[in-house]
C-alpha positions in Angstrom: -7.1 -5.2 -16.2 -9.3 -6.1 -19.8 -12.1 -4.5 -21.3 -13.8 -7.0 -20.2 -13.7 -5.8 -16.6 -14.9 -3.2 -17.7 -17.5 -4.3 -19.8 -19.1 -5.7 -16.8 -18.6 -3.2 -14.8 -20.9 -1.0 -16.8 -23.2 -3.5 -17.2 -23.9 -4.4 -13.8 -26.1 -0.9 -13.8 -28.0 -1.9 -16.7 -28.6 -3.4 -19.6 -26.7 -1.6 -23.0 -26.3 -2.0 -25.8 -22.8 -2.4 -27.9 -23.1 1.6 -29.1 -23.9 2.6 -25.7 -20.9 0.5 -24.3 -18.4 2.0 -26.6 -19.9 5.8 -26.3 -19.4 5.2 -22.3 -16.0 4.3 -23.0 -14.6 6.7 -25.0 -16.7 9.9 -23.0 -14.9 8.6 -19.6 -10.9 9.4 -18.7 -10.4 6.3 -16.3 -11.7 3.8 -18.6 -8.5 4.4 -21.0 -9.7 2.5 -23.8 -10.3 3.6 -27.2 -13.9 2.3 -27.1 -13.7 1.6 -30.5 -16.1 -1.3 -32.2 -13.7 -4.0 -32.5 -12.1 -4.3 -29.0 -15.9 -3.8 -27.6 -17.9 -6.5 -30.0 -14.4 -9.2 -29.4 -15.2 -8.5 -25.6 -18.7 -8.7 -25.6 -18.4 -11.8 -27.2 -15.5 -14.0 -25.4 -18.1 -12.5 -22.5 -20.9 -14.1 -24.3 -18.8 -17.4 -24.5 -17.6 -17.3 -21.2 -21.6 -17.0 -19.9 -21.2 -13.8 -18.3 -23.7 -11.9 -20.3 -26.6 -12.3 -22.5 -27.8 -10.6 -25.6 -31.6 -9.8 -26.6 -32.4 -8.2 -30.1 -34.4 -5.5 -29.4 -36.6 -4.7 -32.2 -37.7 -0.7 -32.9 -39.8 0.8 -35.3 -37.8 4.1 -37.0 -34.9 2.8 -36.1 -32.7 -0.1 -37.2 -32.5 -3.4 -34.5 -29.7 -3.8 -31.5 -28.6 -6.0 -29.7 -28.9 -5.2 -25.8 -26.7 -6.8 -23.3 -27.0 -8.0 -19.7 -24.6 -9.4 -17.7 -26.0 -12.3 -15.7 -25.4 -14.1 -12.0 -21.9 -15.6 -13.3 -21.1 -12.4 -14.7 -21.2 -10.2 -11.1 -19.6 -13.1 -9.6 -16.6 -12.8 -12.0 -17.2 -9.3 -11.2 -16.9 -9.4 -7.7 -13.8 -12.0 -8.1 -12.4 -9.2 -9.5 -13.2 -6.5 -7.7 -11.6 -8.2 -5.0 -8.6 -9.3 -6.3 -5.2 -6.8 -5.4 -5.4 -4.1 -7.7 -2.1 -3.1 -10.1 0.5 -1.3 -10.0 0.6 2.0 -11.5 1.6 2.5 -14.5 3.2 6.2 -15.5 2.9 6.1 -19.3 3.1 10.0 -20.9 5.0 10.3 -24.1 5.8 13.7 -23.4 8.5 12.5 -20.3 10.0 10.5 -23.2 10.5 13.6 -25.3 11.5 15.3 -22.8 14.1 12.6 -21.4 16.1 13.2 -24.5 15.7 17.2 -24.7 19.2 18.0 -24.5 20.2 19.0 -27.6 17.5 21.7 -27.2 18.1 25.7 -26.9 16.2 26.6 -23.7 13.2 28.8 -25.4 12.5 25.7 -26.8 12.1 23.7 -23.9 9.8 25.9 -22.3 7.8 26.0 -25.6 7.1 22.4 -24.9 6.5 22.6 -21.6 3.8 25.3 -22.4 2.6 23.1 -25.4 2.2 20.0 -22.3 0.9 22.6 -19.6 -1.7 23.9 -22.5 -3.1 20.0 -22.9 -3.8 19.4 -19.3 -5.3 22.7 -18.9 -7.8 21.5 -21.4 -8.3 18.0 -20.3 -9.3 19.8 -16.8 -11.4 22.4 -18.8 -13.0 18.7 -20.4 -13.2 16.9 -16.9 -14.6 20.2 -15.2 -17.6 20.6 -18.2 -18.1 16.9 -18.0 -19.3 17.1 -14.3 -21.8 20.3 -14.7 -23.3 18.4 -18.4 -23.2 15.2 -15.4 -22.0 12.2 -17.5 -22.0 8.2 -16.7 -22.8 7.3 -13.3 -24.5 4.3 -11.6 -25.9 6.6 -8.7 -27.6 3.2 -7.3 -27.1 4.3 -3.9 -25.5 7.2 -1.3 -22.3 5.4 -1.0 -21.4 4.6 -5.0 -22.2 8.5 -5.9 -19.6 8.6 -3.0 -17.0 6.7 -4.4 -17.6 8.2 -8.6 -17.0 12.1 -7.2 -14.2 10.9 -5.9 -13.2 8.9 -8.7 -13.6 12.2 -11.0 -11.5 14.4 -8.3 -8.7 11.9 -8.5 -8.2 12.4 -12.2 -8.7 16.1 -11.3 -6.2 15.9 -8.6 -3.8 14.4 -11.3 -4.4 17.2 -13.6 -3.7 20.2 -10.9 -0.4 17.5 -9.3 0.6 17.8 -13.2 0.4 21.6 -13.6 1.9 22.4 -10.1 5.2 20.0 -11.0 5.4 21.6 -15.0 5.5 25.3 -13.2 8.3 23.5 -11.1 10.3 22.4 -13.9 10.0 25.8 -15.4 11.2 27.1 -13.0 14.1 24.5 -12.5 15.1 25.2 -15.8 15.2 29.0 -16.2 17.1 29.1 -12.9 20.1 26.2 -13.8 19.6 28.3 -17.6 20.7 31.3 -15.1 23.6 29.9 -13.6 24.6 28.6 -16.9 24.9 31.9 -17.6 26.4 32.8 -15.2 28.5 29.9 -14.7 32.4 29.7 -14.0 33.9 30.2 -17.1 37.4 29.2 -15.8 40.0 29.3 -18.1 43.6 27.0 -16.4 46.5 28.3 -17.4 49.8 26.7 -18.4 53.0 27.7 -17.8 56.5 26.8 -17.2 55.0 23.1 -16.9 52.6 25.0 -14.1 49.1 25.4 -13.8 46.4 28.3 -12.0 43.2 29.3 -12.8 42.3 32.3 -14.1 39.4 33.6 -12.2 37.9 36.5 -14.3 34.5 39.0 -13.4 32.9 36.0 -16.1 33.4 33.7 -12.7 31.4 35.7 -11.2 32.0 38.5 -8.0 33.5 36.6 -4.2 30.1 38.3 -2.2 29.6 35.6 -0.1 31.1 33.0 2.1 29.9 30.6 -1.0 31.3 31.9 -3.3 34.8 31.3 -1.7 33.7 27.7 -1.1 32.3 27.9 -5.2 36.4 29.0 -5.6 37.5 26.4 -3.3 35.6 23.5 -5.0 36.7 24.8 -8.6 40.6 23.7 -7.1 39.2 20.9 -6.0 37.7 19.8 -9.2 40.9 20.9 -11.0 43.4 20.0 -8.8 44.8 23.6 -9.4 45.4 25.4 -6.1 46.9 28.5 -7.7 44.7 31.5 -8.6 44.9 35.0 -9.9 42.2 36.9 -8.7 41.2 39.7 -11.2 40.5 43.0 -9.2 36.9 43.1 -10.6 35.8 40.0 -9.1 36.4 41.4 -5.3 33.2 42.7 -4.7 33.3 45.6 -1.5 32.9 43.5 1.0 36.3 42.0 0.3 38.2 45.8 1.3 35.8 46.3 4.2 37.2 43.4 7.1 34.1 43.8 9.3 32.1 41.9 6.5 34.3 39.1 7.5 34.9 38.0 3.7 38.6 38.7 3.5 39.1 37.0 7.1 36.9 34.2 5.9 38.7 33.8 2.0 42.6 34.0 3.0 41.2 31.2 6.3 39.7 29.2 3.0 43.1 29.5 1.8 45.3 28.6 4.1 42.9 26.0 4.9 42.9 24.1 0.8 46.4 25.3 0.6 45.1 27.7 -2.0 47.8 29.9 -3.5 45.8 33.5 -4.9 47.4 36.4 -6.3 45.4 39.3 -6.9 46.1 41.7 -9.4 44.5 44.8 -7.8 45.6 48.7 -9.2 42.5 51.0 -7.3 42.9 52.7 -4.3 41.7 49.8 -2.4 44.6 48.8 -1.2 45.5 51.9 -0.1 43.0 51.7 2.9 43.6 51.7 6.6 42.7 48.1 7.8 43.6 46.4 4.6 46.6 47.1 4.1 47.3 46.3 7.1 46.0 42.9 6.2 48.2 43.0 3.4 51.7 43.6 4.3 50.8 41.0 7.2 50.0 38.3 4.2 53.5 39.3 2.1 54.5 37.8 5.0 53.2 33.8 3.4 52.4 32.4 0.2 48.4 31.8 1.2 47.7 36.0 -0.8 49.8 38.5 -2.4 48.5 41.4 -3.7 50.5 42.8 -6.9 49.9 46.1 -9.7 50.8 43.8 -12.7 49.2 40.5 -13.9 52.6 39.6 -15.0 54.0 40.0 -11.4 51.4 38.3 -10.5 51.7 35.7 -12.0 55.4 35.2 -11.8 54.5 34.9 -7.9 52.3 32.1 -8.7 54.6 30.0 -10.8 57.0 30.3 -8.0 56.0 29.4 -5.2 
């Protein structure tokens, strides 16, 4: 679409001067041209040469004379032809998206500030559009149907801005959530000794409190292709020691299924509790899980199995 089509559309409602056209285009949201004199008068010259518009000089007593442009029958036909032509594909032209695409080098707070600034711009545009609606900007209003169409165009613009606000809220929440994950992210320490490797899993890596935590640990082993894990006492939640929760059983089953060998350092009295103590006694016969009081002993066992 060129500005010529927009000018023909505006002139189809009534004769206008170049100044009038510039003002209407500048005030319009969906007619996205700058509306500067060069654009408009160049387009008017082209339309005159093609016979789509005519002009006449209108003299004014207290003001300079001005040219009034009127659409011709050929211009009406050209406008009709263009309106019935296949619409162009919608384009996404947002400088902010390009900025956002390369923001990975920024701190999270800086990215959130970017979003806040963009959000303020969108809110300003919404207030501007709402103000235009109250003020009553240009609309042909030649029939109830045309008035309805122009109201729906305004609604489309507002819905676009509203959707953008919703998207800003979603990406803000996603970034905050991702940042929290990074703060709590698994800080895996891979220990290499005697040509063997194991994963040293400490509190900074997160407690093993749910089945998903167990699966995450399995995923870490698979990612690093290391199937020996040293668990420190602080990563084992209370539910791990309470066999009724099934957490320990789930962990042990996953270790067996994925051939993971895990050693736990437990110095407290948790290991002496009835059923958990019995479970440890059963496990001492296999190589899936063992409990040790000293880290050195746990490491030595891991490296030899």
